[in-house]
C-alpha positions as CSV (number, residue, x, y, z in Angstrom):
1,X,-175.1,71.9,129.8
2,X,-173.3,74.0,127.2
3,X,-176.4,74.1,125.1
4,X,-178.5,75.3,128.0
5,X,-176.1,78.1,128.7
6,X,-176.1,79.1,125.0
7,X,-179.9,79.1,125.0
8,X,-180.0,81.4,128.1
9,X,-177.5,83.7,126.4
10,X,-179.6,83.9,123.3
11,X,-182.8,84.6,125.2
12,X,-181.0,87.4,127.2
13,X,-179.7,89.2,124.1
14,X,-181.4,92.7,123.8
15,X,-182.9,93.4,120.4
16,X,-181.0,96.4,119.2
17,X,-181.4,97.8,115.6
18,X,-178.7,99.1,113.3
19,X,-178.0,102.8,113.0
20,X,-179.8,102.9,109.7
21,X,-183.0,101.4,111.3
22,X,-182.8,103.8,114.2
23,X,-182.7,106.7,111.8
24,X,-185.6,105.3,109.8
25,X,-187.6,104.8,113.0
26,X,-187.1,108.4,114.2
27,X,-187.8,109.9,110.8
28,X,-191.0,107.9,110.4
29,X,-192.3,108.7,113.9
30,X,-191.8,112.4,113.2
31,X,-193.4,112.3,109.8
32,X,-196.6,114.3,109.4
33,X,-197.0,113.7,105.7
34,X,-197.3,109.9,105.6
35,X,-200.8,108.8,104.6
36,X,-201.8,105.8,106.7
37,X,-204.7,103.6,105.9
38,X,-206.3,100.5,107.3
39,X,-204.8,97.7,109.4
40,X,-202.3,94.9,108.8
41,X,-202.6,91.8,111.0
42,X,-199.6,89.5,110.7
43,X,-200.2,85.9,111.8
44,X,-197.4,83.4,112.5
45,X,-196.9,79.9,113.6
46,X,-199.0,76.8,113.4
47,X,-198.0,74.5,116.3
48,X,-200.4,74.3,119.2
49,X,-198.0,73.4,122.0
50,X,-199.0,71.2,125.0
51,X,-197.6,73.9,127.3
52,X,-196.9,77.5,126.4
53,X,-193.4,78.9,126.5
54,X,-191.5,75.6,126.5
55,X,-188.9,75.3,123.7
56,X,-188.6,71.5,124.0
57,X,-192.4,70.8,123.7
58,X,-193.6,69.0,120.6
59,X,-195.9,71.1,118.3
60,X,-199.4,69.8,118.3
61,X,-202.4,69.9,116.0
62,X,-205.6,71.6,117.3
63,X,-209.0,70.1,117.1
64,X,-211.4,71.7,114.6
65,X,-213.2,73.3,117.5
66,X,-210.1,74.8,119.0
67,X,-208.9,76.1,115.7
68,X,-212.3,77.7,115.0
69,X,-212.3,79.3,118.5
70,X,-209.0,81.0,117.8
71,X,-210.1,82.1,114.3
72,X,-213.4,83.5,115.6
73,X,-211.6,85.6,118.3
74,X,-209.4,87.1,115.6
75,X,-212.4,87.7,113.3
76,X,-214.2,89.5,116.2
77,X,-211.0,91.6,116.8
78,X,-210.8,92.5,113.1
79,X,-214.5,93.5,112.9
80,X,-214.2,95.6,116.1
81,X,-211.2,97.4,114.6
82,X,-213.3,98.4,111.6
83,X,-216.2,99.5,113.9
84,X,-213.9,101.8,115.8
85,X,-212.6,103.5,112.6
86,X,-209.4,101.7,111.8
87,X,-210.6,100.6,108.3
88,X,-210.2,97.4,106.5
89,X,-207.7,94.7,107.5
90,X,-205.2,93.0,105.4
91,X,-203.8,89.7,106.8
92,X,-200.3,88.3,106.1
93,X,-199.8,84.8,107.4
94,X,-196.8,82.4,107.7
95,X,-197.7,79.0,109.0
96,X,-196.3,75.5,108.7
97,X,-197.8,72.1,108.2
98,X,-199.1,70.1,111.1
99,X,-197.1,67.1,112.5
100,X,-196.8,63.9,110.4
101,X,-197.4,65.9,107.2
102,X,-201.1,66.6,107.9
103,X,-201.6,70.0,106.2
104,X,-205.4,70.0,106.6
105,X,-205.4,72.5,109.5
106,X,-203.1,75.1,108.0
107,X,-204.9,74.9,104.6
108,X,-208.2,75.4,106.4
109,X,-206.7,78.5,108.2
110,X,-205.9,80.0,104.8
111,X,-209.4,79.4,103.6
112,X,-210.8,81.1,106.7
113,X,-208.6,84.2,106.2
114,X,-209.1,84.3,102.4
115,X,-211.4,87.4,102.5
116,X,-208.6,89.4,104.2
117,X,-205.7,88.3,101.9
118,X,-205.0,90.9,99.2
119,X,-203.1,88.4,97.0
120,X,-202.3,84.8,97.1
121,X,-198.7,85.5,98.3
122,X,-200.1,87.0,101.5
123,X,-200.3,83.5,103.0
124,X,-197.3,81.2,103.1
125,X,-197.3,77.6,104.4
126,X,-193.8,76.3,105.1
127,X,-192.8,72.7,105.2
128,X,-193.0,71.1,108.7
129,X,-190.5,68.4,107.7
130,X,-186.8,68.2,108.4
131,X,-185.5,69.2,105.0
132,X,-186.7,72.8,105.2
133,X,-185.8,73.0,108.9
134,X,-182.2,71.8,108.5
135,X,-181.7,74.1,105.5
136,X,-182.3,77.1,107.7
137,X,-180.7,75.7,110.8
138,X,-177.4,75.6,109.0
139,X,-177.3,79.4,109.1
140,X,-176.6,79.4,112.8
141,X,-173.3,77.4,112.4
142,X,-171.9,74.4,114.2
143,X,-172.7,75.8,117.7
144,X,-175.9,77.6,116.8
145,X,-179.5,77.1,117.4
146,X,-182.4,77.5,115.0
147,X,-186.0,76.8,115.8
148,X,-188.9,76.4,113.4
149,X,-190.6,79.4,115.1
150,X,-187.6,81.6,114.3
151,X,-187.8,80.5,110.7
152,X,-191.4,81.5,110.6
153,X,-190.8,84.9,112.1
154,X,-187.9,85.6,109.7
155,X,-190.1,84.6,106.7
156,X,-193.0,86.7,107.8
157,X,-190.9,89.8,108.5
158,X,-189.3,89.5,105.0
159,X,-192.8,89.8,103.5
160,X,-194.1,92.3,106.0
161,X,-191.4,94.9,105.4
162,X,-192.2,95.8,101.8
163,X,-195.9,95.8,102.4
164,X,-195.6,98.2,105.3
165,X,-193.2,100.4,103.4
166,X,-195.5,100.6,100.3
167,X,-198.8,101.1,102.2
168,X,-198.2,102.4,105.8
169,X,-201.0,101.1,108.0
170,X,-202.9,102.9,110.8
171,X,-202.2,99.9,112.9
172,X,-200.0,96.8,112.7
173,X,-200.8,93.8,114.9
174,X,-198.8,90.6,115.1
175,X,-200.6,87.5,116.4
176,X,-199.6,83.9,117.0
177,X,-201.8,81.3,115.2
178,X,-202.5,79.5,118.4
179,X,-203.7,82.4,120.5
180,X,-207.1,83.8,121.0
181,X,-207.2,87.6,121.3
182,X,-209.7,90.0,122.9
183,X,-209.8,93.7,123.9
184,X,-211.5,94.5,127.3
185,X,-212.0,98.2,126.8
186,X,-211.9,99.7,123.3
187,X,-211.8,103.3,124.6
188,X,-208.7,102.5,126.6
189,X,-207.3,100.6,123.5
190,X,-207.4,103.8,121.5
191,X,-205.9,105.8,124.4
192,X,-203.0,103.3,124.7
193,X,-202.2,103.7,121.0
194,X,-201.4,107.3,121.6
195,X,-198.7,106.1,124.1
196,X,-196.7,104.1,121.5
197,X,-196.4,100.4,120.8
198,X,-197.5,97.9,123.4
199,X,-197.1,94.1,123.2
200,X,-197.3,93.4,119.4
201,X,-199.9,96.1,118.9
202,X,-198.0,98.8,117.0
203,X,-199.5,102.2,116.1
204,X,-199.0,103.4,112.5
205,X,-196.2,105.8,113.3
206,X,-194.1,103.0,114.6
207,X,-195.1,100.3,112.0
208,X,-192.2,100.7,109.6
209,X,-189.8,100.7,112.6
210,X,-191.2,97.4,113.8
211,X,-191.2,95.8,110.4
212,X,-187.6,96.9,109.6
213,X,-186.1,96.0,113.0
214,X,-182.9,94.0,112.5
215,X,-183.2,90.3,113.1
216,X,-186.7,90.4,114.6
217,X,-186.6,87.6,117.2
218,X,-189.3,85.3,118.3
219,X,-189.6,87.0,121.7
220,X,-191.3,90.0,123.3
221,X,-188.1,92.1,123.4
222,X,-188.7,94.2,120.3
223,X,-191.5,96.5,121.6
224,X,-189.7,97.3,124.9
225,X,-186.6,98.1,122.9
226,X,-188.6,100.3,120.6
227,X,-190.1,102.1,123.6
228,X,-186.6,102.7,125.0
229,X,-185.4,104.0,121.6
230,X,-188.2,106.6,121.6
231,X,-187.9,107.3,125.3
232,X,-191.5,106.4,125.9
233,X,-191.0,104.8,129.3
234,X,-192.5,101.5,130.3
235,X,-195.9,100.4,129.0
236,X,-198.8,101.2,131.3
237,X,-200.1,98.1,133.2
238,X,-203.7,99.0,132.2
239,X,-202.6,99.0,128.5
240,X,-200.8,95.7,128.9
241,X,-203.7,94.0,130.5
242,X,-206.3,95.5,128.2
243,X,-205.4,93.2,125.2
244,X,-206.0,89.7,126.4
245,X,-204.3,86.7,124.7
246,X,-204.9,83.1,125.6
247,X,-203.0,80.3,124.1
248,X,-205.0,77.3,123.0
249,X,-203.4,73.9,123.6
250,X,-203.3,71.2,121.0
251,X,-203.4,67.4,121.0
252,X,-199.9,66.2,120.4
253,X,-199.2,63.2,118.2
254,X,-196.6,60.6,118.7
255,X,-194.5,61.6,115.7
256,X,-194.1,65.4,115.2
257,X,-192.1,64.9,111.9
258,X,-189.1,66.8,113.3
259,X,-185.6,65.2,113.3
260,X,-185.1,63.5,116.7
261,X,-188.7,64.5,117.6
262,X,-187.6,67.8,119.2
263,X,-189.0,71.3,118.9
264,X,-185.7,72.9,119.6
265,X,-182.7,71.6,117.5
266,X,-179.3,72.0,119.0
267,X,-176.1,71.4,117.0
268,X,-173.8,68.9,118.7
269,X,-171.3,70.6,121.1
270,X,-167.6,70.2,120.3
271,X,-165.4,68.6,122.9
């Protein structure tokens, strides 16, 4: 019970940046001298869950067909971005091995995205085993929570920050590795970019702000908090519905290679 209450409290925490990040965000958004080129697509995760949005669900491996469908949707998205004048795309990826130590899927992903990796360090595959997981879970303390997904987000953000700072993009997009993506109307897509960040689609003027946000969580709270910081108002419904994401489910295996076979790890509560 105490663990459930703590989880709800964590989910409900607003994502608020430090004063230094707020100043960086405002200065960057006002800048008229920053040269912005091309696109950065940041891809995270690797577990195809049986049901979306459930912390206790075991991660699952996709079939080759499902994995290819997700990749092809991202490839179409990248090609369309270039067609509509956004330039070349650089991919940064942080994934983790499939359950039971089967790394075939994530290694194949890296091969598919190879043409969009500027250097070998642009793609990182983390261990799916308990050793790496427990190492980072310790950061949250005796009563804390740490999920594999938060580890992935943290690692990706650490690499994303210097890349965005060194070469500010026209557009920054963050995607989950198990989601297909499509744009219904590309004219509307460009219009919506003039209205600020929406979902995890971040126009260039806000890219450094997004990448430097303190303790970027594995949740959709960052962009609404950014819009509040910049007094942009709520995202238009038409903009929100124009970028379609669909999570692809995987085929779970009996042993997911996590301690206690749980996606969410909870430190034992003290009496």
